Phi, psi and omega in degrees: 000135179266164184289136175251316183235130176235123178246127183229122173051042184287134178224137175224123179232139178249147174267119181235156179283131177236186182296329182248030181105205181288136177235158180265124175251114183270119180265327178224140182220115173052051184265126179223135176193167176238149173238119183284151178298128178082006182256176179231119182250123176272139172242112186238159179158168180288168174302136181090005181278349179104006185300308184291325175301315177300313181301318182291326177292315180298321181282353178085017182272343174206154183275157171275156176285319176201176185092184184221149173233124181242130180240118181053040176084000181243140179301139182248123179224159179303128180293135182255328182255160180301318181297327178289321179294322179294317179296319179297321182298332179282345182255318186226132175234162181228139175242125186266168178300314178241102184287347187299326181294337181259006181248145172284115188296342182247000178275132179295147185299319179299316180295322180298315179291319180297324179298316178297313182296322181293325179296320185264331182227070182291152175127272191281096182292323179298320178295320181297320179295320178294322180293323176299313179300320180296317181295315178300318179296320182298330181257011175082026176246135182283169182297336180295343177289348175308320186266000179276161176246158183304324183287349177267001185262155171283170180301317179294321179293321177299318181292325175298318179293321177300323178291321177301317178296322182293325183268357186303323184264009179056054179291163177266344179221134172240127176265120183247111185258099180051045193287347178238004187293337181268003185259154173298156186302317181294322178288323175307311183300319180296316181291321178295320176298320177300314180298319178297317180296318181294321179297320179291320184284323188257346180071024180275163177253152178238138162252109194249102179274125182200152171259354186265107184290333177294320177297316181301317180302326188282327192237355189242138177280318184241155182225131178242122182258129182240147173215126179051040175081003181244151176284125180261316184201146179209144178169188175305138187306312183297324180290315181296319185274336179266332181220063182296146182260336187258142180304322181295317178298319179298323180291324176297316180292324180293337182275354181281123179299139178234168176306128181084000181291137176228139179295144179289147181288140177265148176290126183287133179256122179264136179249000000 
């Protein structure tokens, strides 16, 4: 597999109000990695490690402070013009933890998909209708979902539809930000199997942001561990999770509940 995404020395800092005026909050620091074409890279770490900031930069939703992101050999920067946003949408899509916020709650699913297709491929309405049916089928939704609205769907169905929207333009990379963390375990498994099937069938790449190491094992070839915005450890998923080299990675794995696991007792504080 050849390289699709190259990140070099990426840094992101925010200006926040502090006791003495504006202070710099560093979310990413000197981050470098590659994502191979057709592969799936997990980005794991605790809350505040910079995972979502990284995802938003890759998706073009916010700029980096410094460093570079290259996609298929071309520099990647936040799109400023409509024509740039349209071009980016054909290459990179993003699926969020809760897709409901990005959906029109009263627009029918079929109309929503046709609207996207019409923006990028105006003209053949009959083809767009066939493509909508194909997309729904690909994510395990029947044609009757054409007339449904997002607020009538279950959480798993909404996420399937969000994935249908993401693959509608046949992008080469999908950024998935905690996309199954809000779902029940049984529904999680179904959506993860769907993602694996789609990657195999369509040849797309995933940047998979997650705090759930069990999820990472199931769908990702490579794993990148982050702490405080920095890369701690990276390598093949099974190697990183089965034989971690860094203390932080070991601590993440030690915190995962296992059969017979019991939380340690806390020292009682008397007031």
